[in-house]
N, C-alpha and C positions, 0 to 999 in steps of 0.2 A: 515866860511857867515855869513856873517855880519846879523844883524836884519835887515828886509826891511821898518820897524816901525822907524824912526830917533826921538830920543829926542823931536823934534820936532812939530809932530806928534800924539805921547803919549799922552800928555799931554792934548790937546782938549778931544781925547778918553776916558780917567778920567774924566774927567769932565764932559762930556757927561753922562756917564754909573752914575755918582755919583748924578746928576739932573733927572734922573728917577728912580734913588731907592729913591729917597725922594719923587718921587712922586706918587707912586705906595704906601708907607706907610702913605702918607696922604690921600689917595684913600680908604685903607683899614680903617684909626681911623674915617674916616668920616662914610664910613658904618655903621663902630660898632656904633659911635654914631647915626644916623640916625634908625638904627636896634634896639634901646634901650629902647622897649615900658615901659609903664606905669603897663604893666600885662603880666602874663606868658599866652599866647593866646598858641599856640601847637595846633595840633590835638582835639578833642572830641575824647572820646574811643565809638567805635559802640559795643555797648554791648554785638549786634548779634554775634558777632563774641569769645565776652569772654569767656573760659570754665565756666564750672560751678564750685566752691568751694567744699574745703571739708568740708566733716562736722565736728561739734566739738565733743567732747570725748561724748563718750558712755557713759549713765549713770549708774553708779556702785549702788552696795545692798543697803545703805547707802543717797542715792543724795537726794538731797531735791527738787524734781523736777516741785514743785510748779512755778503757775505764778499769778502777779498781777498788773494790769493795771490799771494806778490814770488818770481819765474824767480831764484833766485841757483845754480843749480847742485847741486852734492853735491861740491868741495872737489874739483876735479877740478884745481885747481893743486897740492896739497899745502900746503896752507897750517896745519900745524900748529908751535906751542911750547908750551913750558912756564912761560909768563907767564899771570896772570888780572890784563885792565887796569881790571875794575868792582872787585876785591876788596883785589889787593894794586898799585895803579897805583904805577909807578917802580922796580920790583923782578926784576929778568929772575931769571926761574925760581921767581919768587913762588909756582907754585900745586902745585908739586914731581908735577905727575903733566902729562899732555900732554892739550892740546886742541887739536881741529880747530873748525876754523873754514869760513865762509863769508859772503859779504859782501864788508868793505871788506879789501882782499889790506893795506894798512898796518897791520895791528891788531897792536901787540905791547905790552909793560908799559913805553913810554916811549911809546906813545902821546899825544896832547893833542889837542884839540876843534880846535884847527886845521889841523894834520897829518892828522886823520882824514878832516877837508870837505876837503879837497885831493887824497886817493888814490883810487886806482882802484877798480875794483868786481867782482864775479863776477857781480852781478846785473845781469839784462840792462837791466831799467829805467829803472837807472843809483841807485838805492838804494846810498846809502855804511853803509848803517850797517855793525855786528858783533855777529855772529851764533856762538856758540859753543859748546861743551858737553866734556867728556871723550871720550878716544879708546876702544871697545872692543878688547879682542884676542880671540886664540886661543890659549891656550897650551901647542899642541902641536904648534907651529912656532915656531921659531926667527926674530925679527925682526932685520934685519941694517941697517936706518939709523940715521940720528942718532937718532933718536925710540924705537926700539924697541928698547931695550934698555940703552943704552947714554947715557942721558940724564943719571944720577945722581940719578934720584931710586926705584928701585927696582922699579920697572913694565915689565917682561919677556912676549916675547910676537908675533906678529906683528900689527901693526895691521891691523884689518875696515875696509877702504873702505868708505864708504857706497853700498847701488844706490841710493837715493834720499834725498832731503830734500826738504821740502816746509815752505815759510816761510809761515804764514797767520796773516792777523788776524781776528779775528770780534769782532763788536759785542754789545750788553747785554742780554737776554732781559727788563731791566725798564724799560727807556729807553736815550736816547739816549748817545751815548759824544760826549765832547769831545778834541780834539787834544790829545795827550802833545807836550808843550814836545821841541824838539832837546837835543840829546845827552843826555839823561833814560839813565840807569842801572835796569838790572835787573838782578834774580837768584832765580831757581826751583829747589825743591828743598835740601836740607840735604847736604853733602861732610862731614860725619862722624854720619850716622844711626844707620851700626851704632854705635859705641857712646855716644851719646846714646838709642840705645832705640827708634829708629824714631821716632812719633808724628806730630803734626801737620806737622813740615819735611819729611816723605817725600810727593813730588810725581810722580814718576816712575811712567811706565807702563810695563809690559814685555807683550808681546803676540804676534798672530801676523797677517800681513796677510791671513789667509784669514778668520779670527774676527775683526774688527773689534769686533764688542758684548763682546770680552771681556777682560778685562787682570791683571796679577798685580806684584807687587812685587819677583819673586825673578826668574832668569833662565826664558826660557820655551822648551819643547820644542815646535817646531811641525812636522806634519804635513810629510812633503815633498815640495821644489816652494815650501814658504810662505817668505814672507821672516818673520824676527824681526824686532821695529818696536821701536819708544822712542818712547814724548810725551811732552811736555815742557811744560807749561801755565804762565803766566805770569800774576802779578797782574797787578790791571785797576781799580785804585783807588787814583788818585792823589791825596795830597794839597792840592793846588792851587800847592804852593809850590815845591819843591826836587825839582831833577832826582837827586842823591842822597844820603844817609845815610852818618853813620857807621858803623850796623850794616847797612849796604846794603840794607834792607828796607823800614824802618821810612815810607821817604816813599810806598812803592809797597806794598798790599797787596791779600791778596786777599775777593774779595765771601762772602761766605755761601752755603752749601748752594743757596739762592732765587736769588741771583744779585746780592739788594741790596747795595751797598757799605757799608762801616761809617758812621759818621757822622764830618763832617767830610771827608770822602776824593770824590773826583768820577771817575762812570766815563767810562776812557781804552779804547782799539782794544786788546781780547785777544791778546798772539801766543798760537801753537802753533807746535811745532817738530814735528814728525815726521817718524824717522830709520829706516831697513831697511834689512837686512842679509843678503847671502845664505849663509846659516849651513846645512849638514848638519846631519840630527838626530844626538845625539849630541858636537858636536864644544863641548871645555870654554871657555867663555866667559869672560870678568875682563875688568870695567869697572876703567879705570885711576881712582888713588884717593891718598889719604894711606896709607901705610905698616899704621898701627894700625886704619886701615878696612878692612881685609885683603878690598878689591875687590869691596865687599858691593854687590849692585843696590839696596840701599836707598839708597846714596848718591847715585846718578845727580840730577844738577844741570843746569844751563846759562843761561849769563848773554848778555845785549841793551844794545848801547847805540843810541841813534836818533838815527841820521846822517842822515835826511830831511828836504831843505827843509821849508821851512812851508808850500808849494805843496803837494807833493806829500804831506804830512799832510792839507793842507784835504783835498784829491782821496779818498785814503783813507777819511777820515770821513764825507764826505758821499755815497759807495759803502755805506759801513757803514751809516748811517743812513735812505738809502735803501731798502736791502731790496735791494739790487742787488749779483751775482756778478762780480767784477772782476780782472782781474790786471795787474799793474804790472811 
């Protein structure tokens, strides 16, 4: 039996199918373009639903169990810039986003070891070290300052001022620690983690002040009255030779989950930055980032330059190794 659709009928049908297919493709492409926001919105993480995290390794018999808290304020001075002294020294606006600082009040892209050592500091005990991180913004309010939407890097919104900044050094759970060399550079986290797909480079932890045993790599939603927190822990296994390296990381590595340093490295004090913000539930948050990172919380990171004198670093190490809890 012959095909009931003759050639004269098949051609219009094929053309109609082709037009329909092209229309569907155009609709999908248009929707994907329209849905390509400048930031990673996604749902915030309800921290009440996050289970408590595992405890760290228990200290062994030779552990350095002390802590040292360095009192450096919470950037009341408004020390911000778009520089990155550790990663892009000498390059103005090399960070392509805004950093907030505590400690050394002169730190910028043009700083040298000598200029840092001679500068003033926000730390009450005289520590001239540099501690800095990308700012956190609320995007439902427009910023008005030079670092709030007018800095030329595409990050916009009102900068959230830190309600508290805790600078703390800890020892090792398996041994004593040795002194950091003066002018050691360090970095934690991965500023390109979003496009890199996350992974081991993601070091930041977000949480809530009332749930200190729970953390997430996403933006947290905290119960009313609690602070949003960011915790950034730095590597603490030094190669014993260098204060910096071409990749900014290989001279200072992280220990294993058990606290043991990789072969050929030595345990130094572990720096931990804890930042807190007064944010009402539902406020949209955006971490400053490179444009292609779309403000993902995965990209949180921080940098450090040790400008402590050898004598002060010696006091810090003694406190950790002797199991004392000190303030400097």
